[in-house]
N, CA, C, O and CB atoms as a CASP TS submission, in Angstrom:
PFRMAT TS
TARGET T0000
AUTHOR 0000-0000-0000
METHOD Language model
MODEL 1
PARENT N/A
ATOM      1  N   MET     1     -24.343  47.838-118.590  1.00  0.00           N
ATOM      2  CA  MET     1     -25.613  47.379-118.712  1.00  0.00           C
ATOM      3  C   MET     1     -25.729  48.618-120.041  1.00  0.00           C
ATOM      4  O   MET     1     -25.308  48.369-121.170  1.00  0.00           O
ATOM      5  CB  MET     1     -26.715  47.425-117.114  1.00  0.00           C
ATOM      6  N   VAL     2     -26.254  49.713-119.736  1.00  0.00           N
ATOM      7  CA  VAL     2     -26.172  50.503-120.858  1.00  0.00           C
ATOM      8  C   VAL     2     -26.386  50.685-122.045  1.00  0.00           C
ATOM      9  O   VAL     2     -27.357  51.309-122.473  1.00  0.00           O
ATOM     10  CB  VAL     2     -25.581  50.658-120.961  1.00  0.00           C
ATOM     11  N   VAL     3     -25.255  50.014-122.934  1.00  0.00           N
ATOM     12  CA  VAL     3     -24.617  49.723-123.600  1.00  0.00           C
ATOM     13  C   VAL     3     -24.884  48.280-124.313  1.00  0.00           C
ATOM     14  O   VAL     3     -24.820  47.847-125.463  1.00  0.00           O
ATOM     15  CB  VAL     3     -23.670  49.970-123.010  1.00  0.00           C
ATOM     16  N   ARG     4     -25.146  47.872-123.299  1.00  0.00           N
ATOM     17  CA  ARG     4     -25.816  46.363-123.451  1.00  0.00           C
ATOM     18  C   ARG     4     -26.759  46.028-124.047  1.00  0.00           C
ATOM     19  O   ARG     4     -26.917  45.232-124.973  1.00  0.00           O
ATOM     20  CB  ARG     4     -26.182  45.837-122.517  1.00  0.00           C
ATOM     21  N   GLN     5     -27.660  46.900-123.287  1.00  0.00           N
ATOM     22  CA  GLN     5     -29.734  47.664-123.885  1.00  0.00           C
ATOM     23  C   GLN     5     -29.318  47.715-124.418  1.00  0.00           C
ATOM     24  O   GLN     5     -29.492  46.790-125.212  1.00  0.00           O
ATOM     25  CB  GLN     5     -30.917  48.860-123.689  1.00  0.00           C
ATOM     26  N   GLY     6     -28.459  48.508-124.742  1.00  0.00           N
ATOM     27  CA  GLY     6     -28.845  49.370-126.392  1.00  0.00           C
ATOM     28  C   GLY     6     -28.470  48.210-127.673  1.00  0.00           C
ATOM     29  O   GLY     6     -29.165  47.912-128.644  1.00  0.00           O
ATOM     30  N   MET     7     -27.468  47.830-127.379  1.00  0.00           N
ATOM     31  CA  MET     7     -26.915  46.785-128.489  1.00  0.00           C
ATOM     32  C   MET     7     -28.290  45.730-128.431  1.00  0.00           C
ATOM     33  O   MET     7     -28.865  45.694-129.519  1.00  0.00           O
ATOM     34  CB  MET     7     -25.140  45.892-127.975  1.00  0.00           C
ATOM     35  N   VAL     8     -28.796  45.034-127.569  1.00  0.00           N
ATOM     36  CA  VAL     8     -29.678  44.120-127.752  1.00  0.00           C
ATOM     37  C   VAL     8     -30.689  44.958-128.046  1.00  0.00           C
ATOM     38  O   VAL     8     -31.476  44.512-127.211  1.00  0.00           O
ATOM     39  CB  VAL     8     -29.878  43.191-126.727  1.00  0.00           C
ATOM     40  N   VAL     9     -31.474  46.089-128.739  1.00  0.00           N
ATOM     41  CA  VAL     9     -32.317  46.775-129.044  1.00  0.00           C
ATOM     42  C   VAL     9     -32.254  46.054-130.414  1.00  0.00           C
ATOM     43  O   VAL     9     -32.935  45.309-131.119  1.00  0.00           O
ATOM     44  CB  VAL     9     -32.153  48.238-128.806  1.00  0.00           C
ATOM     45  N   SER    10     -30.539  46.967-130.392  1.00  0.00           N
ATOM     46  CA  SER    10     -30.556  47.337-132.222  1.00  0.00           C
ATOM     47  C   SER    10     -30.003  46.021-133.146  1.00  0.00           C
ATOM     48  O   SER    10     -30.186  46.031-134.363  1.00  0.00           O
ATOM     49  CB  SER    10     -29.262  48.858-132.655  1.00  0.00           C
ATOM     50  N   ALA    11     -29.633  45.412-132.786  1.00  0.00           N
ATOM     51  CA  ALA    11     -28.790  43.710-133.094  1.00  0.00           C
ATOM     52  C   ALA    11     -30.706  43.399-132.830  1.00  0.00           C
ATOM     53  O   ALA    11     -30.311  43.246-131.675  1.00  0.00           O
ATOM     54  CB  ALA    11     -26.959  42.696-131.358  1.00  0.00           C
ATOM     55  N   GLY    12     -31.404  43.300-132.812  1.00  0.00           N
ATOM     56  CA  GLY    12     -33.153  42.984-133.118  1.00  0.00           C
ATOM     57  C   GLY    12     -33.639  43.717-134.393  1.00  0.00           C
ATOM     58  O   GLY    12     -34.044  43.296-135.476  1.00  0.00           O
ATOM     59  N   GLY    13     -33.457  44.977-133.881  1.00  0.00           N
ATOM     60  CA  GLY    13     -34.022  45.608-135.103  1.00  0.00           C
ATOM     61  C   GLY    13     -33.025  45.814-136.730  1.00  0.00           C
ATOM     62  O   GLY    13     -33.262  46.325-137.824  1.00  0.00           O
ATOM     63  N   VAL    14     -31.636  44.963-135.987  1.00  0.00           N
ATOM     64  CA  VAL    14     -31.388  44.570-138.223  1.00  0.00           C
ATOM     65  C   VAL    14     -31.744  43.787-137.982  1.00  0.00           C
ATOM     66  O   VAL    14     -32.656  43.442-138.735  1.00  0.00           O
ATOM     67  CB  VAL    14     -29.980  44.341-139.428  1.00  0.00           C
ATOM     68  N   ILE    15     -31.453  42.869-136.895  1.00  0.00           N
ATOM     69  CA  ILE    15     -32.228  41.385-137.891  1.00  0.00           C
ATOM     70  C   ILE    15     -33.883  41.480-138.649  1.00  0.00           C
ATOM     71  O   ILE    15     -34.481  40.946-139.583  1.00  0.00           O
ATOM     72  CB  ILE    15     -32.484  39.871-136.574  1.00  0.00           C
ATOM     73  N   LEU    16     -34.163  42.575-137.523  1.00  0.00           N
ATOM     74  CA  LEU    16     -36.430  42.719-138.671  1.00  0.00           C
ATOM     75  C   LEU    16     -35.772  43.293-139.090  1.00  0.00           C
ATOM     76  O   LEU    16     -35.380  42.707-140.099  1.00  0.00           O
ATOM     77  CB  LEU    16     -38.422  43.484-138.282  1.00  0.00           C
ATOM     78  N   GLY    17     -35.043  44.697-138.928  1.00  0.00           N
ATOM     79  CA  GLY    17     -34.750  45.186-140.713  1.00  0.00           C
ATOM     80  C   GLY    17     -34.606  44.163-142.006  1.00  0.00           C
ATOM     81  O   GLY    17     -35.390  44.135-142.955  1.00  0.00           O
ATOM     82  N   VAL    18     -33.342  43.263-141.828  1.00  0.00           N
ATOM     83  CA  VAL    18     -32.938  42.573-142.914  1.00  0.00           C
ATOM     84  C   VAL    18     -33.753  41.992-142.978  1.00  0.00           C
ATOM     85  O   VAL    18     -34.398  42.467-143.912  1.00  0.00           O
ATOM     86  CB  VAL    18     -31.925  41.964-143.032  1.00  0.00           C
ATOM     87  N   LEU    19     -34.454  40.868-142.444  1.00  0.00           N
ATOM     88  CA  LEU    19     -35.449  40.429-143.033  1.00  0.00           C
ATOM     89  C   LEU    19     -36.793  40.937-143.027  1.00  0.00           C
ATOM     90  O   LEU    19     -37.709  40.114-143.004  1.00  0.00           O
ATOM     91  CB  LEU    19     -35.461  39.440-142.731  1.00  0.00           C
ATOM     92  N   GLY    20     -36.998  41.911-143.040  1.00  0.00           N
ATOM     93  CA  GLY    20     -38.280  42.704-143.645  1.00  0.00           C
ATOM     94  C   GLY    20     -37.889  43.101-145.392  1.00  0.00           C
ATOM     95  O   GLY    20     -38.696  43.096-146.322  1.00  0.00           O
ATOM     96  N   ALA    21     -36.363  43.441-145.460  1.00  0.00           N
ATOM     97  CA  ALA    21     -36.129  44.239-146.332  1.00  0.00           C
ATOM     98  C   ALA    21     -35.811  42.674-147.731  1.00  0.00           C
ATOM     99  O   ALA    21     -36.133  43.087-148.845  1.00  0.00           O
ATOM    100  CB  ALA    21     -34.721  45.509-145.711  1.00  0.00           C
ATOM    101  N   VAL    22     -35.409  41.496-147.768  1.00  0.00           N
ATOM    102  CA  VAL    22     -35.382  40.584-148.505  1.00  0.00           C
ATOM    103  C   VAL    22     -36.633  40.343-148.741  1.00  0.00           C
ATOM    104  O   VAL    22     -37.178  40.160-149.830  1.00  0.00           O
ATOM    105  CB  VAL    22     -34.712  39.656-148.127  1.00  0.00           C
ATOM    106  N   ALA    23     -37.368  40.348-147.016  1.00  0.00           N
ATOM    107  CA  ALA    23     -38.465  39.944-147.957  1.00  0.00           C
ATOM    108  C   ALA    23     -39.315  40.430-149.367  1.00  0.00           C
ATOM    109  O   ALA    23     -39.769  39.785-150.311  1.00  0.00           O
ATOM    110  CB  ALA    23     -39.227  39.886-147.219  1.00  0.00           C
ATOM    111  N   ALA    24     -39.299  42.077-148.991  1.00  0.00           N
ATOM    112  CA  ALA    24     -39.635  42.974-150.214  1.00  0.00           C
ATOM    113  C   ALA    24     -38.711  43.608-151.460  1.00  0.00           C
ATOM    114  O   ALA    24     -38.876  44.673-152.054  1.00  0.00           O
ATOM    115  CB  ALA    24     -40.126  44.043-149.627  1.00  0.00           C
ATOM    116  N   THR    25     -37.547  42.448-151.674  1.00  0.00           N
ATOM    117  CA  THR    25     -37.555  42.573-152.822  1.00  0.00           C
ATOM    118  C   THR    25     -37.313  42.855-154.317  1.00  0.00           C
ATOM    119  O   THR    25     -36.345  43.013-155.061  1.00  0.00           O
ATOM    120  CB  THR    25     -37.770  42.659-152.647  1.00  0.00           C
ATOM    121  N   ARG    26     -38.408  42.843-154.385  1.00  0.00           N
ATOM    122  CA  ARG    26     -39.750  42.489-155.607  1.00  0.00           C
ATOM    123  C   ARG    26     -39.812  44.031-155.249  1.00  0.00           C
ATOM    124  O   ARG    26     -39.305  44.685-156.160  1.00  0.00           O
ATOM    125  CB  ARG    26     -41.501  41.130-155.276  1.00  0.00           C
ATOM    126  N   LEU    27     -40.180  44.652-154.423  1.00  0.00           N
ATOM    127  CA  LEU    27     -40.705  45.878-154.269  1.00  0.00           C
ATOM    128  C   LEU    27     -39.368  46.715-154.889  1.00  0.00           C
ATOM    129  O   LEU    27     -39.169  47.090-156.044  1.00  0.00           O
ATOM    130  CB  LEU    27     -41.209  46.192-152.635  1.00  0.00           C
ATOM    131  N   ILE    28     -38.271  46.908-153.309  1.00  0.00           N
ATOM    132  CA  ILE    28     -37.309  47.520-153.589  1.00  0.00           C
ATOM    133  C   ILE    28     -36.566  47.668-155.010  1.00  0.00           C
ATOM    134  O   ILE    28     -36.401  48.724-155.620  1.00  0.00           O
ATOM    135  CB  ILE    28     -36.682  47.111-152.799  1.00  0.00           C
ATOM    136  N   SER    29     -36.058  46.080-155.496  1.00  0.00           N
ATOM    137  CA  SER    29     -35.301  45.501-156.609  1.00  0.00           C
ATOM    138  C   SER    29     -35.513  47.209-157.895  1.00  0.00           C
ATOM    139  O   SER    29     -34.549  47.902-158.218  1.00  0.00           O
ATOM    140  CB  SER    29     -36.296  43.543-157.228  1.00  0.00           C
ATOM    141  N   SER    30     -37.219  47.518-158.445  1.00  0.00           N
ATOM    142  CA  SER    30     -37.789  48.409-159.096  1.00  0.00           C
ATOM    143  C   SER    30     -37.064  49.798-158.931  1.00  0.00           C
ATOM    144  O   SER    30     -37.084  50.685-159.784  1.00  0.00           O
ATOM    145  CB  SER    30     -39.118  48.385-158.718  1.00  0.00           C
ATOM    146  N   TRP    31     -36.210  49.884-157.315  1.00  0.00           N
ATOM    147  CA  TRP    31     -36.221  51.711-156.448  1.00  0.00           C
ATOM    148  C   TRP    31     -33.937  51.097-156.873  1.00  0.00           C
ATOM    149  O   TRP    31     -32.988  51.823-157.168  1.00  0.00           O
ATOM    150  CB  TRP    31     -37.320  51.929-153.298  1.00  0.00           C
ATOM    151  N   LEU    32     -33.987  49.937-156.722  1.00  0.00           N
ATOM    152  CA  LEU    32     -32.276  50.025-156.867  1.00  0.00           C
ATOM    153  C   LEU    32     -31.144  50.736-158.437  1.00  0.00           C
ATOM    154  O   LEU    32     -31.603  50.543-159.563  1.00  0.00           O
ATOM    155  CB  LEU    32     -31.897  48.221-156.753  1.00  0.00           C
ATOM    156  N   TYR    33     -30.344  51.175-158.358  1.00  0.00           N
ATOM    157  CA  TYR    33     -29.638  51.133-159.431  1.00  0.00           C
ATOM    158  C   TYR    33     -27.842  50.781-159.413  1.00  0.00           C
ATOM    159  O   TYR    33     -26.894  51.479-159.053  1.00  0.00           O
ATOM    160  CB  TYR    33     -29.987  52.431-159.950  1.00  0.00           C
ATOM    161  N   GLY    34     -27.903  49.585-159.893  1.00  0.00           N
ATOM    162  CA  GLY    34     -26.576  49.453-159.961  1.00  0.00           C
ATOM    163  C   GLY    34     -25.799  48.134-159.624  1.00  0.00           C
ATOM    164  O   GLY    34     -24.876  47.570-160.212  1.00  0.00           O
ATOM    165  N   ILE    35     -26.581  47.792-158.318  1.00  0.00           N
ATOM    166  CA  ILE    35     -27.166  46.626-157.165  1.00  0.00           C
ATOM    167  C   ILE    35     -28.125  46.079-157.183  1.00  0.00           C
ATOM    168  O   ILE    35     -29.192  46.565-157.560  1.00  0.00           O
ATOM    169  CB  ILE    35     -27.361  46.911-156.035  1.00  0.00           C
ATOM    170  N   GLU    36     -27.930  44.767-156.716  1.00  0.00           N
ATOM    171  CA  GLU    36     -29.046  43.827-156.373  1.00  0.00           C
ATOM    172  C   GLU    36     -29.520  43.722-154.935  1.00  0.00           C
ATOM    173  O   GLU    36     -28.997  43.870-153.830  1.00  0.00           O
ATOM    174  CB  GLU    36     -28.658  42.509-156.764  1.00  0.00           C
ATOM    175  N   ALA    37     -31.482  43.207-155.692  1.00  0.00           N
ATOM    176  CA  ALA    37     -31.792  43.698-154.278  1.00  0.00           C
ATOM    177  C   ALA    37     -31.544  42.994-152.620  1.00  0.00           C
ATOM    178  O   ALA    37     -31.892  43.385-151.507  1.00  0.00           O
ATOM    179  CB  ALA    37     -33.156  43.854-154.428  1.00  0.00           C
ATOM    180  N   THR    38     -30.630  41.556-153.185  1.00  0.00           N
ATOM    181  CA  THR    38     -30.559  40.734-152.627  1.00  0.00           C
ATOM    182  C   THR    38     -29.335  41.286-151.690  1.00  0.00           C
ATOM    183  O   THR    38     -29.391  40.937-150.511  1.00  0.00           O
ATOM    184  CB  THR    38     -30.551  39.610-153.425  1.00  0.00           C
ATOM    185  N   ASP    39     -28.270  42.086-152.076  1.00  0.00           N
ATOM    186  CA  ASP    39     -26.409  42.839-152.280  1.00  0.00           C
ATOM    187  C   ASP    39     -25.873  41.491-151.032  1.00  0.00           C
ATOM    188  O   ASP    39     -26.206  40.380-151.446  1.00  0.00           O
ATOM    189  CB  ASP    39     -26.029  45.412-151.374  1.00  0.00           C
ATOM    190  N   PRO    40     -25.389  41.464-150.125  1.00  0.00           N
ATOM    191  CA  PRO    40     -24.814  41.009-148.687  1.00  0.00           C
ATOM    192  C   PRO    40     -23.941  41.471-149.137  1.00  0.00           C
ATOM    193  O   PRO    40     -23.184  40.517-148.959  1.00  0.00           O
ATOM    194  CB  PRO    40     -24.692  39.619-148.012  1.00  0.00           C
ATOM    195  N   VAL    41     -23.076  42.508-149.826  1.00  0.00           N
ATOM    196  CA  VAL    41     -23.092  44.162-149.089  1.00  0.00           C
ATOM    197  C   VAL    41     -23.401  44.540-148.890  1.00  0.00           C
ATOM    198  O   VAL    41     -23.632  44.829-147.716  1.00  0.00           O
ATOM    199  CB  VAL    41     -22.963  45.029-149.073  1.00  0.00           C
ATOM    200  N   THR    42     -23.762  44.976-149.827  1.00  0.00           N
ATOM    201  CA  THR    42     -24.890  46.273-149.024  1.00  0.00           C
ATOM    202  C   THR    42     -25.888  45.813-147.553  1.00  0.00           C
ATOM    203  O   THR    42     -26.713  46.604-147.097  1.00  0.00           O
ATOM    204  CB  THR    42     -26.318  46.759-150.419  1.00  0.00           C
ATOM    205  N   PHE    43     -25.711  44.789-147.097  1.00  0.00           N
ATOM    206  CA  PHE    43     -27.110  44.801-146.294  1.00  0.00           C
ATOM    207  C   PHE    43     -25.575  44.510-145.221  1.00  0.00           C
ATOM    208  O   PHE    43     -25.110  45.526-144.704  1.00  0.00           O
ATOM    209  CB  PHE    43     -28.877  43.372-146.646  1.00  0.00           C
ATOM    210  N   ALA    44     -25.029  43.486-145.000  1.00  0.00           N
ATOM    211  CA  ALA    44     -23.851  43.522-144.058  1.00  0.00           C
ATOM    212  C   ALA    44     -23.346  45.328-143.890  1.00  0.00           C
ATOM    213  O   ALA    44     -23.341  45.733-142.728  1.00  0.00           O
ATOM    214  CB  ALA    44     -22.467  42.404-144.844  1.00  0.00           C
ATOM    215  N   GLY    45     -23.070  46.033-144.646  1.00  0.00           N
ATOM    216  CA  GLY    45     -22.697  47.707-144.473  1.00  0.00           C
ATOM    217  C   GLY    45     -23.318  48.282-144.085  1.00  0.00           C
ATOM    218  O   GLY    45     -22.945  48.701-142.989  1.00  0.00           O
ATOM    219  N   VAL    46     -24.009  48.537-144.323  1.00  0.00           N
ATOM    220  CA  VAL    46     -25.877  49.124-143.739  1.00  0.00           C
ATOM    221  C   VAL    46     -26.088  48.924-141.824  1.00  0.00           C
ATOM    222  O   VAL    46     -26.277  49.661-140.857  1.00  0.00           O
ATOM    223  CB  VAL    46     -27.546  47.552-144.732  1.00  0.00           C
ATOM    224  N   SER    47     -25.916  47.500-142.093  1.00  0.00           N
ATOM    225  CA  SER    47     -25.951  46.793-140.938  1.00  0.00           C
ATOM    226  C   SER    47     -24.842  47.190-139.847  1.00  0.00           C
ATOM    227  O   SER    47     -25.100  47.862-138.848  1.00  0.00           O
ATOM    228  CB  SER    47     -25.854  45.408-141.322  1.00  0.00           C
ATOM    229  N   LEU    48     -23.973  46.844-140.068  1.00  0.00           N
ATOM    230  CA  LEU    48     -22.362  47.409-139.562  1.00  0.00           C
ATOM    231  C   LEU    48     -22.194  49.332-138.750  1.00  0.00           C
ATOM    232  O   LEU    48     -21.603  49.852-137.804  1.00  0.00           O
ATOM    233  CB  LEU    48     -21.237  47.402-141.463  1.00  0.00           C
ATOM    234  N   VAL    49     -22.969  49.688-139.674  1.00  0.00           N
ATOM    235  CA  VAL    49     -22.499  51.380-139.759  1.00  0.00           C
ATOM    236  C   VAL    49     -23.964  51.925-138.801  1.00  0.00           C
ATOM    237  O   VAL    49     -23.946  53.075-138.363  1.00  0.00           O
ATOM    238  CB  VAL    49     -22.411  52.236-141.919  1.00  0.00           C
ATOM    239  N   LEU    50     -25.155  51.047-138.536  1.00  0.00           N
ATOM    240  CA  LEU    50     -26.676  50.919-137.585  1.00  0.00           C
ATOM    241  C   LEU    50     -25.674  50.778-136.320  1.00  0.00           C
ATOM    242  O   LEU    50     -25.619  51.614-135.418  1.00  0.00           O
ATOM    243  CB  LEU    50     -28.067  49.246-137.930  1.00  0.00           C
ATOM    244  N   VAL    51     -24.663  49.265-136.398  1.00  0.00           N
ATOM    245  CA  VAL    51     -24.925  49.126-134.866  1.00  0.00           C
ATOM    246  C   VAL    51     -23.743  49.684-134.602  1.00  0.00           C
ATOM    247  O   VAL    51     -23.523  49.530-133.401  1.00  0.00           O
ATOM    248  CB  VAL    51     -25.194  47.650-134.148  1.00  0.00           C
ATOM    249  N   GLY    52     -22.384  50.579-135.421  1.00  0.00           N
ATOM    250  CA  GLY    52     -21.611  51.517-134.667  1.00  0.00           C
ATOM    251  C   GLY    52     -21.829  53.243-134.197  1.00  0.00           C
ATOM    252  O   GLY    52     -21.239  54.118-133.563  1.00  0.00           O
ATOM    253  N   ILE    53     -23.358  52.992-135.144  1.00  0.00           N
ATOM    254  CA  ILE    53     -24.344  54.386-134.176  1.00  0.00           C
ATOM    255  C   ILE    53     -25.157  53.952-132.575  1.00  0.00           C
ATOM    256  O   ILE    53     -25.275  54.580-131.522  1.00  0.00           O
ATOM    257  CB  ILE    53     -26.011  54.949-135.400  1.00  0.00           C
ATOM    258  N   THR    54     -25.563  52.726-132.971  1.00  0.00           N
ATOM    259  CA  THR    54     -25.803  52.620-131.881  1.00  0.00           C
ATOM    260  C   THR    54     -24.721  52.324-130.956  1.00  0.00           C
ATOM    261  O   THR    54     -25.321  52.339-129.881  1.00  0.00           O
ATOM    262  CB  THR    54     -26.657  51.902-131.869  1.00  0.00           C
ATOM    263  N   LEU    55     -23.354  52.033-130.663  1.00  0.00           N
ATOM    264  CA  LEU    55     -22.625  51.805-130.095  1.00  0.00           C
ATOM    265  C   LEU    55     -22.500  52.705-129.902  1.00  0.00           C
ATOM    266  O   LEU    55     -23.172  52.700-128.871  1.00  0.00           O
ATOM    267  CB  LEU    55     -21.954  51.229-130.276  1.00  0.00           C
ATOM    268  N   LEU    56     -22.043  54.081-130.018  1.00  0.00           N
ATOM    269  CA  LEU    56     -21.267  55.053-130.209  1.00  0.00           C
ATOM    270  C   LEU    56     -23.417  55.966-129.332  1.00  0.00           C
ATOM    271  O   LEU    56     -23.690  56.855-128.526  1.00  0.00           O
ATOM    272  CB  LEU    56     -20.263  55.268-132.423  1.00  0.00           C
ATOM    273  N   ALA    57     -23.892  55.401-129.828  1.00  0.00           N
ATOM    274  CA  ALA    57     -25.206  56.329-128.789  1.00  0.00           C
ATOM    275  C   ALA    57     -25.330  55.905-127.698  1.00  0.00           C
ATOM    276  O   ALA    57     -26.035  56.569-126.937  1.00  0.00           O
ATOM    277  CB  ALA    57     -26.732  56.326-129.181  1.00  0.00           C
ATOM    278  N   THR    58     -24.750  54.735-127.224  1.00  0.00           N
ATOM    279  CA  THR    58     -24.812  54.001-125.409  1.00  0.00           C
ATOM    280  C   THR    58     -23.836  54.401-124.931  1.00  0.00           C
ATOM    281  O   THR    58     -23.958  55.132-123.948  1.00  0.00           O
ATOM    282  CB  THR    58     -24.748  52.319-125.039  1.00  0.00           C
ATOM    283  N   TYR    59     -22.998  54.201-125.244  1.00  0.00           N
ATOM    284  CA  TYR    59     -20.914  54.544-125.181  1.00  0.00           C
ATOM    285  C   TYR    59     -20.531  56.392-124.053  1.00  0.00           C
ATOM    286  O   TYR    59     -19.963  56.885-123.079  1.00  0.00           O
ATOM    287  CB  TYR    59     -20.094  55.095-127.924  1.00  0.00           C
ATOM    288  N   VAL    60     -21.128  56.559-124.862  1.00  0.00           N
ATOM    289  CA  VAL    60     -21.116  57.814-124.622  1.00  0.00           C
ATOM    290  C   VAL    60     -21.900  58.652-123.774  1.00  0.00           C
ATOM    291  O   VAL    60     -21.498  59.789-123.524  1.00  0.00           O
ATOM    292  CB  VAL    60     -21.188  58.189-125.523  1.00  0.00           C
ATOM    293  N   PRO    61     -23.284  58.099-123.168  1.00  0.00           N
ATOM    294  CA  PRO    61     -23.499  58.489-122.299  1.00  0.00           C
ATOM    295  C   PRO    61     -23.432  57.583-121.400  1.00  0.00           C
ATOM    296  O   PRO    61     -23.883  58.043-120.351  1.00  0.00           O
ATOM    297  CB  PRO    61     -24.321  59.055-122.390  1.00  0.00           C
ATOM    298  N   ALA    62     -23.022  56.298-121.262  1.00  0.00           N
ATOM    299  CA  ALA    62     -22.736  55.271-120.068  1.00  0.00           C
ATOM    300  C   ALA    62     -20.787  55.652-120.294  1.00  0.00           C
ATOM    301  O   ALA    62     -20.169  54.741-120.847  1.00  0.00           O
ATOM    302  CB  ALA    62     -23.498  53.087-120.499  1.00  0.00           C
ATOM    303  N   ARG    63     -20.610  55.919-120.206  1.00  0.00           N
ATOM    304  CA  ARG    63     -19.006  56.439-119.843  1.00  0.00           C
ATOM    305  C   ARG    63     -19.379  57.988-119.094  1.00  0.00           C
ATOM    306  O   ARG    63     -18.487  58.461-118.388  1.00  0.00           O
ATOM    307  CB  ARG    63     -17.792  56.677-121.602  1.00  0.00           C
ATOM    308  N   ARG    64     -20.619  58.739-119.232  1.00  0.00           N
ATOM    309  CA  ARG    64     -20.127  59.710-118.526  1.00  0.00           C
ATOM    310  C   ARG    64     -20.815  59.059-117.621  1.00  0.00           C
ATOM    311  O   ARG    64     -20.098  58.349-116.916  1.00  0.00           O
ATOM    312  CB  ARG    64     -20.255  61.156-118.816  1.00  0.00           C
ATOM    313  N   ALA    65     -22.703  59.010-117.199  1.00  0.00           N
ATOM    314  CA  ALA    65     -22.263  58.107-115.957  1.00  0.00           C
ATOM    315  C   ALA    65     -21.133  57.544-115.113  1.00  0.00           C
ATOM    316  O   ALA    65     -20.921  57.683-113.909  1.00  0.00           O
ATOM    317  CB  ALA    65     -22.588  57.296-116.158  1.00  0.00           C
ATOM    318  N   ALA    66     -20.630  57.044-115.804  1.00  0.00           N
ATOM    319  CA  ALA    66     -19.790  55.647-114.593  1.00  0.00           C
ATOM    320  C   ALA    66     -18.570  56.898-114.168  1.00  0.00           C
ATOM    321  O   ALA    66     -17.669  56.637-113.372  1.00  0.00           O
ATOM    322  CB  ALA    66     -18.743  53.525-115.738  1.00  0.00           C
TER
END
């Protein structure tokens, strides 16, 4: 239950973050060197890292509580 709740919040944050990043590509593109502002590999990689961290951060306390 704890892991599910944490992952729901994480998924919502990742979705909103990706949508916000895509919407702000004009501003972001001036800060990036070597990749495009809408590089799908970068978006997927960062999203997976954030979801993985959330999974670990919710699983460890839930496991201890169980």
